[in-house]
C-alpha positions, 0 to 999 in steps of 0.5 A: 934502329934509331935511338928513342931520345924523346923521354929524356928530352921531354924530361929536361924541357919539363924540368926547366919549365918547372923551375922557371914557372914556379911563380905561377902560384907553385901549381904549374911548377908542381905539375911540370915537376912531377911530369919531368920526374916521370919522363926522366925515370922512363928516359933513364931506363931506356938509356940503360937498356940501350934504346936511347943515347941521352942518359945525361938529359934524362938525368938532368930532367929528373934532377930539375923535376925534383927541384921544381917540385920542391920549389913549387911546394915551397911556393904553395906553402909560402902563399898559404902562410901569407894568406893565413897571417893576413887573415889572422892579422885582420881578425886579431885586433884587440883595440876597440877604437881601431879604425874609428876617428879619435876626437880631441876636446880642446877648451878655448879661452876667450878674451873678455 
């Protein structure tokens, strides 16, 4: 019977994609990371039972999936912090003249 290496290969590909696509607001990285972890665990179990020959690929997919999850969560938190700080910066201005044009009065001395 031929080895069933699909789970380990899928885990590695999804793990690589989860790390590379973290810049898409972190959500894609989070989803792909979770899938990589699930496929990595299943691929390792198949390799331990002798049904697959790619234990290393499954392990790499599992590790990269965990890294993708961490990077995705960090990106989501970073975007939330930036959004909240930008919102608070606009509403916390205590200067009553902020945004209005300041006028300067000047006296002009005329010659007699």
